[in-house]
BAZABA-159245 format. One record per atom (N, C-alpha, C): x negated, y negated, z negated; residue in one letter; residue number from 1; atom name. Coordinates in pm, 1 decimal, padded with zeros to 6 digits. Each point is the difference from the previous one (the first is absolute). Last residue first. Layout:
N
u|v|w|r|k|a
X|Y|Z|A|NUM|CA
...
//
This chain:
171
u|v|w|r|k|a
-03943.2|-03205.6|01531.5|X|171|N
-00099.4|00037.2|00100.7|X|171|CA
00053.6|-00033.8|00142.8|X|171|C
00253.5|-00040.1|-00415.2|X|170|N
-00085.1|-00114.2|00026.6|X|170|CA
-00102.2|00023.5|00106.3|X|170|C
00293.6|00344.1|-00164.7|X|169|N
00079.8|-00104.1|00065.0|X|169|CA
-00080.6|-00124.8|00044.2|X|169|C
-00201.9|00349.7|-00250.3|X|168|N
00034.1|00045.9|00134.0|X|168|CA
00076.6|-00104.9|00077.3|X|168|C
-00083.1|-00072.9|-00454.6|X|167|N
-00131.3|-00013.8|00076.9|X|167|CA
00022.5|00042.0|00146.4|X|167|C
00356.4|00063.1|-00298.4|X|166|N
-00018.1|-00140.1|00025.9|X|166|CA
-00126.4|-00026.2|00079.6|X|166|C
00099.3|00437.0|-00144.0|X|165|N
00085.5|-00046.4|00114.0|X|165|CA
-00010.2|-00147.8|00030.5|X|165|C
-00240.2|00160.9|-00371.0|X|164|N
-00049.0|00065.8|00120.9|X|164|CA
00085.7|-00039.1|00121.4|X|164|C
00141.2|-00145.7|-00419.3|X|163|N
-00119.5|-00074.1|00040.3|X|163|CA
-00062.9|00063.2|00125.5|X|163|C
00380.8|00216.5|-00185.4|X|162|N
00037.0|-00138.0|00045.5|X|162|CA
-00118.7|-00070.0|00054.0|X|162|C
-00071.8|00406.5|-00219.1|X|161|N
00062.4|00022.2|00130.9|X|161|CA
00037.7|-00136.2|00061.2|X|161|C
-00153.8|-00013.1|-00439.1|X|160|N
-00110.3|00040.2|00090.5|X|160|CA
00050.5|00020.6|00144.4|X|160|C
00317.0|-00100.9|-00343.3|X|159|N
-00087.2|-00113.7|00034.7|X|159|CA
-00108.0|00040.2|00096.1|X|159|C
00269.5|00343.9|-00160.1|X|158|N
00077.9|-00086.9|00083.8|X|158|CA
-00077.0|-00123.8|00047.3|X|158|C
-00200.0|00295.9|-00315.5|X|157|N
00011.0|00062.1|00136.7|X|157|CA
00076.3|-00090.7|00090.6|X|157|C
-00005.1|-00123.2|-00443.8|X|156|N
-00134.1|-00016.0|00055.9|X|156|CA
-00005.8|00053.1|00144.5|X|156|C
00387.5|00077.5|-00250.9|X|155|N
-00005.7|-00140.8|00034.2|X|155|CA
-00135.1|-00031.6|00065.9|X|155|C
00068.2|00430.2|-00165.2|X|154|N
00083.9|-00022.7|00120.0|X|154|CA
-00007.3|-00144.7|00042.3|X|154|C
-00217.9|00114.1|-00396.5|X|153|N
-00070.0|00071.9|00109.0|X|153|CA
00081.1|-00024.0|00127.7|X|153|C
00188.9|-00156.3|-00394.8|X|152|N
-00118.4|-00081.4|00039.8|X|152|CA
-00069.2|00063.1|00115.3|X|152|C
00363.0|00233.3|-00180.9|X|151|N
00047.5|-00129.2|00061.6|X|151|CA
-00124.0|-00079.9|00047.3|X|151|C
-00092.7|00396.8|-00239.9|X|150|N
00051.8|00026.5|00128.3|X|150|CA
00052.3|-00126.9|00071.5|X|150|C
-00396.3|-00033.9|-00364.2|X|149|N
00145.3|00026.6|-00005.3|X|149|CA
00054.0|00016.9|00143.5|X|149|C
-00465.8|-00112.7|-00139.1|X|148|N
00038.1|00131.5|00043.0|X|148|CA
00145.4|00031.8|-00004.0|X|148|C
-00207.4|-00426.3|-00137.7|X|147|N
-00038.3|00028.0|00140.9|X|147|CA
00043.8|00139.6|00046.3|X|147|C
00276.6|-00289.2|-00384.7|X|146|N
-00135.5|00064.7|00023.8|X|146|CA
-00020.8|00042.1|00141.7|X|146|C
00380.1|-00262.5|-00213.7|X|145|N
00012.0|00145.1|00004.8|X|145|CA
-00135.5|00075.9|00010.3|X|145|C
00020.2|-00487.1|-00033.5|X|144|N
00104.2|00048.5|-00085.9|X|144|CA
00005.2|00153.8|-00008.0|X|144|C
-00319.7|-00238.7|00288.1|X|143|N
-00004.7|-00048.7|-00138.2|X|143|CA
00090.7|00066.2|-00100.6|X|143|C
00014.2|00112.5|00461.8|X|142|N
-00125.8|00039.4|-00048.4|X|142|CA
-00016.6|-00041.7|-00151.4|X|142|C
00384.0|-00146.0|00238.7|X|141|N
00002.3|00141.0|-00033.4|X|141|CA
-00131.9|00047.1|-00060.5|X|141|C
00025.3|-00445.9|00148.5|X|140|N
00078.5|00023.1|-00118.4|X|140|CA
00005.1|00147.3|-00040.7|X|140|C
-00216.0|-00111.8|00408.2|X|139|N
-00069.6|-00063.0|-00119.2|X|139|CA
00071.5|00023.9|-00130.5|X|139|C
00209.0|00137.1|00405.9|X|138|N
-00111.3|00082.5|-00035.4|X|138|CA
-00071.3|-00055.9|-00120.3|X|138|C
00357.3|-00254.3|00169.3|X|137|N
00045.4|00126.0|-00055.0|X|137|CA
-00116.5|00086.8|-00045.8|X|137|C
-00094.7|-00397.3|00227.8|X|136|N
00056.0|-00025.8|-00127.7|X|136|CA
00042.5|00126.1|-00072.3|X|136|C
-00155.4|00022.9|00443.7|X|135|N
-00107.4|-00024.9|-00090.0|X|135|CA
00044.9|-00022.1|-00141.4|X|135|C
00318.5|00059.5|00342.7|X|134|N
-00071.3|00127.2|-00019.3|X|134|CA
-00111.7|-00024.1|-00102.6|X|134|C
00253.6|-00377.9|00127.7|X|133|N
00069.3|00086.1|-00087.7|X|133|CA
-00072.6|00135.6|-00023.1|X|133|C
-00185.7|-00315.7|00305.8|X|132|N
00002.1|-00061.4|-00135.7|X|132|CA
00071.6|00095.0|-00100.6|X|132|C
00002.4|00120.8|00456.2|X|131|N
-00132.2|00017.1|-00063.3|X|131|CA
-00003.1|-00055.6|-00143.3|X|131|C
00390.5|-00057.8|00266.1|X|130|N
-00015.3|00143.2|-00044.8|X|130|CA
-00134.2|00014.1|-00073.4|X|130|C
00090.9|-00413.0|00198.2|X|129|N
00079.5|00013.2|-00115.2|X|129|CA
-00017.7|00141.1|-00054.9|X|129|C
-00206.5|-00084.6|00404.1|X|128|N
-00064.9|-00086.5|-00107.1|X|128|CA
00072.7|00017.2|-00129.1|X|128|C
00171.1|00223.6|00392.0|X|127|N
-00124.1|00053.5|-00055.8|X|127|CA
-00062.2|-00082.7|-00113.5|X|127|C
00471.4|00104.5|00250.1|X|126|N
-00047.6|-00116.5|-00073.6|X|126|CA
-00127.2|00030.0|-00080.3|X|126|C
00299.2|00291.0|00283.1|X|125|N
-00119.4|-00056.0|00060.2|X|125|CA
-00049.4|-00125.4|-00063.4|X|125|C
00390.5|00318.8|-00087.0|X|124|N
00022.1|-00142.8|00040.5|X|124|CA
-00128.1|-00053.7|00068.7|X|124|C
00043.2|00466.3|-00165.7|X|123|N
00120.9|-00032.4|00065.8|X|123|CA
00007.8|-00144.2|00055.9|X|123|C
-00397.9|00175.1|-00226.9|X|122|N
00044.1|00097.0|00102.1|X|122|CA
00125.5|-00044.8|00077.4|X|122|C
-00184.5|-00286.8|-00356.9|X|121|N
-00105.7|00044.0|00090.1|X|121|CA
00060.5|00080.9|00121.0|X|121|C
00278.4|-00142.0|-00354.4|X|120|N
-00051.1|-00115.2|00073.8|X|120|CA
-00097.2|00035.8|00104.0|X|120|C
00149.5|00338.0|-00292.5|X|119|N
00107.4|-00044.2|00082.8|X|119|CA
-00043.0|-00112.7|00086.8|X|119|C
-00299.6|00150.8|-00329.8|X|118|N
00013.5|00095.4|00111.1|X|118|CA
00104.7|-00040.4|00101.9|X|118|C
-00045.0|-00258.2|-00388.8|X|117|N
-00108.6|-00017.2|00087.1|X|117|CA
00001.9|00091.8|00118.4|X|117|C
00324.6|00051.5|-00329.1|X|116|N
00024.1|-00111.5|00079.2|X|116|CA
-00112.4|-00034.0|00093.6|X|116|C
-00054.4|00354.5|-00305.0|X|115|N
00096.7|00034.3|00104.9|X|115|CA
00037.6|-00123.8|00083.4|X|115|C
-00285.6|-00058.4|-00363.7|X|114|N
-00066.9|00078.9|00099.0|X|114|CA
00094.8|00034.7|00114.1|X|114|C
00181.4|-00218.5|-00372.0|X|113|N
-00094.8|-00089.3|00070.9|X|113|CA
-00066.5|00072.9|00117.6|X|113|C
00261.9|00262.3|-00286.2|X|112|N
00087.7|-00082.5|00081.3|X|112|CA
-00088.1|-00104.0|00080.1|X|112|C
-00210.1|00266.1|-00324.5|X|111|N
00035.2|00080.8|00112.7|X|111|CA
00087.1|-00080.3|00100.5|X|111|C
-00114.0|-00211.9|-00402.9|X|110|N
-00119.6|00025.4|00081.2|X|110|CA
00030.3|00083.5|00128.0|X|110|C
00334.0|-00064.1|-00328.9|X|109|N
-00027.5|-00123.2|00068.7|X|109|CA
-00114.2|00018.4|00095.1|X|109|C
00096.7|00353.0|-00282.8|X|108|N
00103.8|-00012.1|00108.7|X|108|CA
-00019.8|-00127.9|00078.6|X|108|C
-00296.7|00079.5|-00368.6|X|107|N
-00015.9|00093.1|00111.4|X|107|CA
00104.0|-00009.7|00108.8|X|107|C
-00125.7|-00424.8|-00304.3|X|106|N
00072.1|00120.0|-00019.6|X|106|CA
-00019.6|00090.9|00120.3|X|106|C
-00179.9|-00458.7|-00085.8|X|105|N
-00080.0|00114.5|00003.8|X|105|CA
00075.4|00133.2|-00025.5|X|105|C
00200.2|-00455.4|00012.6|X|104|N
-00086.4|00011.2|00117.2|X|104|CA
-00077.7|00134.0|00005.8|X|104|C
00486.1|-00028.9|-00249.6|X|103|N
-00137.2|-00058.0|-00015.2|X|103|CA
-00080.8|00026.7|00123.0|X|103|C
00482.4|00089.2|-00096.2|X|102|N
-00091.5|00102.4|-00054.1|X|102|CA
-00139.1|-00054.2|-00024.6|X|102|C
00342.9|-00296.1|00160.6|X|101|N
00064.2|00079.0|-00100.1|X|101|CA
-00097.1|00097.5|-00065.8|X|101|C
-00133.1|-00293.1|00364.6|X|100|N
00056.5|-00082.5|-00106.4|X|100|CA
00048.6|00090.4|-00115.8|X|100|C
-00171.6|00209.1|00387.1|X|99|N
-00111.2|-00081.5|-00061.9|X|99|CA
00056.7|-00075.5|-00114.4|X|99|C
00310.5|00237.0|00253.7|X|98|N
-00081.4|00082.5|-00079.3|X|98|CA
-00115.6|-00069.5|-00071.6|X|98|C
00269.8|-00239.2|00303.0|X|97|N
00079.4|00033.1|-00122.8|X|97|CA
-00087.4|00091.4|-00088.5|X|97|C
-00183.8|-00103.2|00419.3|X|96|N
00007.7|-00122.3|-00087.0|X|96|CA
00076.4|00024.9|-00131.2|X|96|C
-00013.3|00349.9|00333.1|X|95|N
-00135.1|-00035.3|-00056.7|X|95|CA
00004.1|-00110.7|-00098.5|X|95|C
00400.3|00101.7|00228.3|X|94|N
-00038.5|00109.3|-00097.2|X|94|CA
-00134.2|-00029.1|-00065.0|X|94|C
00135.9|-00286.2|00345.3|X|93|N
00083.2|-00023.3|-00121.3|X|93|CA
-00032.2|00105.2|-00103.2|X|93|C
-00198.9|00043.6|00420.9|X|92|N
-00054.9|-00111.9|-00075.5|X|92|CA
00072.4|-00028.7|-00128.9|X|92|C
00163.4|00339.7|00293.2|X|91|N
-00131.8|00037.3|-00052.9|X|91|CA
-00058.7|-00116.8|-00090.4|X|91|C
00394.7|-00092.5|00231.0|X|90|N
00028.0|00090.0|-00110.5|X|90|CA
-00131.2|00048.8|-00067.1|X|90|C
-00013.6|-00273.3|00389.6|X|89|N
00038.4|-00076.1|-00119.0|X|89|CA
00028.8|00094.0|-00122.2|X|89|C
-00129.7|00213.1|00417.2|X|88|N
-00102.1|-00079.8|-00066.7|X|88|CA
00048.7|-00081.0|-00118.3|X|88|C
00293.4|00284.8|00277.2|X|87|N
-00082.4|00066.6|-00099.4|X|87|CA
-00099.8|-00092.4|-00070.7|X|87|C
00290.6|-00142.2|00362.7|X|86|N
00078.1|00034.6|-00117.7|X|86|CA
-00090.1|00063.6|-00116.8|X|86|C
-00186.6|-00109.7|00420.4|X|85|N
00046.3|-00127.3|-00051.3|X|85|CA
00084.6|00026.0|-00129.2|X|85|C
-00159.3|00371.5|00253.7|X|84|N
-00106.6|-00068.4|-00077.5|X|84|CA
00044.2|-00124.3|-00062.9|X|84|C
00215.4|00449.3|00204.5|X|83|N
00053.0|-00135.0|-00036.3|X|83|CA
-00100.2|-00070.9|-00087.2|X|83|C
-00029.2|00461.4|00161.7|X|82|N
-00053.8|-00104.5|00096.8|X|82|CA
00052.4|-00134.7|-00032.9|X|82|C
00072.0|00430.5|-00234.2|X|81|N
00094.1|-00028.8|00109.9|X|81|CA
-00053.3|-00101.4|00103.7|X|81|C
-00244.4|00099.6|-00395.9|X|80|N
00007.1|00126.4|00080.3|X|80|CA
00091.5|-00018.9|00118.6|X|80|C
-00012.7|-00347.3|-00314.8|X|79|N
-00133.0|00008.0|00068.0|X|79|CA
00002.0|00120.7|00095.1|X|79|C
00361.2|-00039.8|-00277.3|X|78|N
00013.0|-00105.4|00105.0|X|78|CA
-00130.4|00002.5|00078.0|X|78|C
00009.0|00277.7|-00379.2|X|77|N
00091.5|00050.3|00106.6|X|77|CA
00005.1|-00097.9|00114.8|X|77|C
-00244.2|-00128.0|-00381.6|X|76|N
-00073.1|00108.7|00075.6|X|76|CA
00092.0|00054.1|00109.8|X|76|C
00184.0|-00319.7|-00284.7|X|75|N
-00104.5|-00062.1|00084.1|X|75|CA
-00069.6|00107.0|00085.0|X|75|C
00306.4|00141.2|-00320.9|X|74|N
00072.1|-00058.2|00115.2|X|74|CA
-00102.3|-00065.9|00091.9|X|74|C
-00163.7|00179.6|-00400.4|X|73|N
00055.0|00107.9|00088.7|X|73|CA
00061.9|-00055.8|00121.9|X|73|C
-00147.2|-00304.3|-00333.0|X|72|N
-00109.2|00059.6|00074.6|X|72|CA
00044.7|00113.4|00093.7|X|72|C
00322.2|-00189.8|-00280.6|X|71|N
-00045.0|-00099.6|00095.7|X|71|CA
-00116.8|00050.5|00082.3|X|71|C
00160.6|00263.1|-00356.1|X|70|N
00093.2|00001.9|00110.8|X|70|CA
-00041.4|-00105.7|00105.2|X|70|C
-00251.9|00006.2|-00389.6|X|69|N
-00023.5|00133.7|00072.1|X|69|CA
00102.9|00005.4|00123.2|X|69|C
00048.2|-00360.3|-00294.4|X|68|N
-00125.5|-00020.8|00076.7|X|68|CA
-00028.7|00125.9|00079.8|X|68|C
00360.5|00016.2|-00292.7|X|67|N
00023.2|-00095.0|00112.0|X|67|CA
-00112.0|-00014.4|00089.2|X|67|C
-00055.7|00241.9|-00399.3|X|66|N
00081.8|00078.6|00097.7|X|66|CA
00036.0|-00083.8|00122.1|X|66|C
-00225.9|-00209.9|-00359.5|X|65|N
-00087.5|00089.8|00075.1|X|65|CA
00074.7|00087.8|00102.9|X|65|C
00165.0|-00500.2|-00143.0|X|64|N
-00006.8|00132.6|-00061.5|X|64|CA
-00079.9|00093.7|00092.3|X|64|C
00123.8|-00468.2|00087.4|X|63|N
-00128.5|00026.6|-00052.1|X|63|CA
-00016.8|00142.3|-00061.8|X|63|C
00416.6|-00214.3|00176.7|X|62|N
-00106.2|00008.3|00109.4|X|62|CA
-00138.0|00045.4|-00051.0|X|62|C
00471.2|00162.3|-00245.7|X|61|N
-00076.3|-00128.2|00028.9|X|61|CA
-00108.8|00025.4|00098.7|X|61|C
00363.1|00304.5|-00169.7|X|60|N
-00125.9|-00001.8|-00074.6|X|60|CA
-00082.9|-00126.0|00011.2|X|60|C
00430.8|00072.9|00229.7|X|59|N
00016.5|00066.5|-00132.4|X|59|CA
-00123.5|-00017.8|-00086.5|X|59|C
00017.8|-00178.8|00446.3|X|58|N
00114.3|-00046.4|-00065.1|X|58|CA
00007.9|00050.3|-00145.1|X|58|C
-00337.7|00152.2|00292.3|X|57|N
-00018.9|-00142.1|-00022.2|X|57|CA
00112.9|-00055.3|-00087.7|X|57|C
00036.9|00444.4|00131.2|X|56|N
-00109.2|-00013.6|-00100.4|X|56|CA
-00023.7|-00152.5|-00025.7|X|56|C
00294.2|00110.9|00352.6|X|55|N
00056.7|00032.1|-00128.0|X|55|CA
-00097.7|-00011.5|-00111.4|X|55|C
-00147.2|-00081.7|00436.6|X|54|N
00098.7|-00095.8|-00037.6|X|54|CA
00064.2|00031.3|-00133.6|X|54|C
-00307.0|00317.0|00175.8|X|53|N
-00068.7|-00124.9|-00029.1|X|53|CA
00102.3|-00103.0|-00048.0|X|53|C
00168.6|00410.5|00158.0|X|52|N
-00069.3|00017.0|-00128.9|X|52|CA
-00067.2|-00126.4|-00046.2|X|52|C
00207.1|-00001.4|00425.6|X|51|N
00098.9|00012.9|-00109.6|X|51|CA
-00069.1|00014.1|-00138.1|X|51|C
-00267.5|00000.9|00383.8|X|50|N
00049.4|-00130.7|-00020.1|X|50|CA
00105.6|00001.5|-00115.3|X|50|C
-00175.5|00412.3|00142.1|X|49|N
-00106.1|-00081.1|-00062.8|X|49|CA
00052.1|-00137.5|-00036.5|X|49|C
00282.9|00269.1|00262.1|X|48|N
-00010.0|00051.1|-00143.9|X|48|CA
-00107.2|-00078.5|-00076.6|X|48|C
00066.1|-00097.2|00456.3|X|47|N
00109.4|-00051.2|-00089.4|X|47|CA
-00006.0|00052.2|-00138.6|X|47|C
-00343.4|00157.6|00305.8|X|46|N
-00003.1|-00148.1|-00027.7|X|46|CA
00116.4|-00043.5|-00084.7|X|46|C
-00053.4|00457.8|00174.7|X|45|N
-00068.2|-00031.3|-00123.7|X|45|CA
00012.7|-00149.3|-00041.6|X|45|C
00173.3|00181.0|00417.1|X|44|N
00071.3|00043.8|-00115.1|X|44|CA
-00058.1|-00039.6|-00133.8|X|44|C
-00230.2|-00099.7|00395.3|X|43|N
00124.1|-00070.6|00001.8|X|43|CA
00089.8|00037.5|-00109.4|X|43|C
-00403.5|00234.5|00070.1|X|42|N
-00025.9|-00129.6|-00053.3|X|42|CA
00124.2|-00090.9|-00007.8|X|42|C
-00146.5|00514.7|00039.1|X|41|N
00129.3|-00066.0|00018.2|X|41|CA
-00006.9|-00142.3|-00060.2|X|41|C
-00343.5|00356.4|-00008.6|X|40|N
-00000.7|-00082.9|00115.2|X|40|CA
00126.9|-00070.3|00026.9|X|40|C
-00137.9|00284.0|-00378.0|X|39|N
00051.8|00078.3|00109.6|X|39|CA
00001.5|-00084.2|00129.2|X|39|C
-00141.2|-00196.1|-00403.2|X|38|N
-00094.0|00102.9|00028.7|X|38|CA
00046.3|00089.1|00116.0|X|38|C
00286.5|-00339.3|-00154.7|X|37|N
-00114.1|-00055.7|00060.7|X|37|CA
-00101.7|00110.8|00036.2|X|37|C
00376.6|00128.8|-00239.1|X|36|N
00040.5|-00041.8|00139.5|X|36|CA
-00122.7|-00057.6|00073.3|X|36|C
-00057.2|00095.1|-00459.3|X|35|N
00013.7|00123.4|00078.3|X|35|CA
00035.5|-00029.3|00150.5|X|35|C
-00007.7|-00363.9|-00302.5|X|34|N
-00135.7|00058.2|00027.8|X|34|CA
-00000.7|00124.7|00077.5|X|34|C
00415.1|-00173.9|-00137.9|X|33|N
-00066.0|-00094.1|00103.0|X|33|CA
-00138.0|00043.3|00029.1|X|33|C
00237.4|00225.3|-00335.6|X|32|N
00054.9|00027.4|00125.0|X|32|CA
-00064.6|-00078.7|00109.8|X|32|C
-00127.5|-00091.2|-00442.4|X|31|N
-00050.2|00130.8|00043.9|X|31|CA
00055.3|00039.6|00139.5|X|31|C
00159.7|-00399.5|-00200.6|X|30|N
-00140.3|-00011.1|00037.8|X|30|CA
-00056.5|00133.8|00046.6|X|30|C
00432.6|-00006.0|-00175.8|X|29|N
00000.5|-00079.8|00120.2|X|29|CA
-00143.1|-00002.2|00055.8|X|29|C
00054.0|00195.2|-00422.6|X|28|N
00049.2|00088.5|00108.6|X|28|CA
00006.4|-00072.0|00138.2|X|28|C
-00115.5|-00258.1|-00380.2|X|27|N
-00105.4|00098.7|00019.5|X|27|CA
00040.1|00095.0|00116.1|X|27|C
00323.0|-00293.3|-00154.1|X|26|N
-00103.7|-00069.3|00081.2|X|26|CA
-00122.6|00087.6|00027.4|X|26|C
00336.8|00165.0|-00285.2|X|25|N
00057.4|-00012.2|00134.5|X|25|CA
-00098.5|-00067.7|00091.9|X|25|C
-00103.2|00023.9|-00452.2|X|24|N
-00008.6|00138.0|00059.5|X|24|CA
00045.6|-00002.4|00139.9|X|24|C
00050.9|-00395.3|-00255.3|X|23|N
-00141.8|00024.4|00035.5|X|23|CA
-00016.9|00133.5|00067.8|X|23|C
00473.1|-00257.6|00046.5|X|22|N
-00077.0|00068.0|-00106.7|X|22|CA
-00144.7|00033.1|00054.6|X|22|C
00380.8|-00210.4|00243.1|X|21|N
-00109.6|-00084.7|-00050.2|X|21|CA
-00086.0|00070.4|-00114.8|X|21|C
00401.9|00187.2|00222.6|X|20|N
-00091.1|-00040.8|00106.3|X|20|CA
-00127.6|-00073.4|-00047.2|X|20|C
00278.5|00371.3|-00302.5|X|19|N
00021.9|-00127.4|00063.2|X|19|CA
-00104.1|-00035.3|00096.0|X|19|C
00090.5|00420.0|-00264.4|X|18|N
-00078.0|-00104.8|-00073.9|X|18|CA
00026.2|-00140.8|00054.4|X|18|C
00222.6|00388.7|00186.7|X|17|N
00000.4|00023.3|-00145.6|X|17|CA
-00060.9|-00117.5|-00072.1|X|17|C
00026.3|-00000.6|00482.2|X|16|N
00135.3|00025.7|-00056.3|X|16|CA
00001.3|00004.0|-00152.1|X|16|C
-00414.4|-00045.2|00232.7|X|15|N
00079.6|-00120.0|00025.1|X|15|CA
00142.6|00013.4|-00062.3|X|15|C
-00291.8|00369.8|-00019.5|X|14|N
-00047.1|-00105.7|-00088.4|X|14|CA
00085.6|-00125.6|00019.8|X|14|C
00078.4|00359.1|00294.8|X|13|N
00039.3|00035.4|-00139.2|X|13|CA
-00039.7|-00109.6|-00100.0|X|13|C
-00140.3|-00043.6|00452.6|X|12|N
00149.1|-00007.2|-00011.3|X|12|CA
00046.1|00026.4|-00139.0|X|12|C
-00458.0|00068.2|00086.6|X|11|N
00036.5|-00143.9|00004.9|X|11|CA
00144.9|-00015.9|-00010.9|X|11|C
-00148.7|00437.5|00029.1|X|10|N
-00048.1|-00060.9|-00124.5|X|10|CA
00037.1|-00147.7|-00007.3|X|10|C
00079.1|00220.8|00407.3|X|9|N
00089.0|00045.2|-00105.3|X|9|CA
-00027.0|-00060.3|-00137.5|X|9|C
-00305.0|-00077.5|00358.2|X|8|N
00126.2|-00074.7|00020.6|X|8|CA
00107.6|00040.7|-00106.2|X|8|C
-00412.6|00230.5|00008.4|X|7|N
-00020.0|-00136.6|-00043.3|X|7|CA
00123.5|-00087.5|00013.2|X|7|C
00009.9|00435.4|00166.1|X|6|N
-00008.7|00004.3|-00149.2|X|6|CA
-00023.2|-00140.9|-00051.4|X|6|C
00005.5|00064.5|00470.9|X|5|N
00130.3|00014.3|-00059.6|X|5|CA
-00000.3|00003.7|-00155.2|X|5|C
-00436.1|-00031.9|00216.0|X|4|N
00089.2|-00112.1|00017.5|X|4|CA
00144.4|00014.3|-00056.3|X|4|C
-00357.2|00350.3|00017.6|X|3|N
00002.1|-00092.3|-00120.0|X|3|CA
00105.8|-00111.6|00023.1|X|3|C
00042.3|00503.5|00234.6|X|2|N
-00087.9|-00115.3|-00000.2|X|2|CA
00030.1|-00093.7|-00116.9|X|2|C
00176.2|00449.0|00178.3|X|1|N
00085.1|-00119.6|-00000.5|X|1|CA
-00088.6|-00127.0|00001.8|X|1|C
//
């Protein structure tokens, strides 16, 4: 039968029993959206991600961690769909809110900075802005998490690849 019908039944049950705004219902919405995205049903996933984001913003506020996670999920989906103009402001909002709420050196903030750098580099071709963010993320990760932390290693690799590609672009 597959996972999707089970996810849909769980969502329907939670909506009926707990209500559309309950945190467990929102988790089911997000889980179904992620499943649809993994299956390649981006059109089906988008309204689910938007619903989860809008409800979390209304119920928990724009600065809540669940809201930020939904914001990042929707940004990722829009990026995957090729809607760069829709994805970029969401990526920036998530990064700025995480910096304000969690702090500049929180691991989630650092990962989001690195993700925004990657987005600007690969998707938008904004190389100068991307390089600043790549370097910022790596410097903070090395200081906060250490040079051997997986996030730091990945961030360093991203910067190295970027610099190599930048050198090739300048040739």
